N, C-alpha and C positions, 0 to 999 in steps of 0.2 A: 886256841887261846881265847879267853873270854873278853867281851867287850868291856872297856873301861870308861868311866865317866871323864869328861874333859874338865879341866879347872876353869873357874869363872874367870880368872885373869887371862888365860889364853884365849877364851872366847871374846873378851873385850878387845884384846890386842888384834885379833883377826877381823873383828868388826870394824876397828879403826883403820886397819890396812885396807879393807874393802872401801871404806869411805874416802880414802885418799885415792882411789882409782885403780888399785891393784886387783888382779883376778886371783881368787883364792880357790884352788881345786883341791878338794879332799879325796884322797885315794882310799881304796878298800883296805889297804894295809894299815891305815891310820896315820900315814904321813901326809904332808901338805906340799903342794907346788904353788908357789906365789910368782905371778907373772906381772912384771912392771907395766904400767901404761905407756903409750908411745912417747909421751913428753918426758918421761923419766928414763935417763940413760943408765943401763945396768943389766946384769944377767938374771936369769930365772933363778929363783931361791927355792931350795928344798929344805924342809924341816920336819920334826916329828911334833905331835901335838901335846907334849907333856910339859909340866911346869918347869922341868930343868932346861927346856929350850928357850925360855923367856929372855934370860940375860944374853946368851949368844946371839939371838935374833936381834935384840936391841942394839948390840955392838955392830953386827953386820949391817943392819939398816943404816946406821949412821956412816959406816965406812963405804958401803957400796953405793947407797942412793942419796946420801947426805939428808936423811930424814930421821928426826928425833921421835922415838915411839914413847908414848906415855905409859910407863910400866910402874 
């Protein structure tokens, strides 16, 4: 499978998530594991790094962590 470029919007969202204190781990398969900081109560979040993941990620962050992502 060839490497694909990541969208600009997804890069900005991941940067914002890291700014909020979350740890973002990029796996070799192209997926991401997002670990919340100790002061945010919630589970570890897994996602893929494509454009179609933006809306579900925004919805899940509001539901799981009560954080509004700027998308």
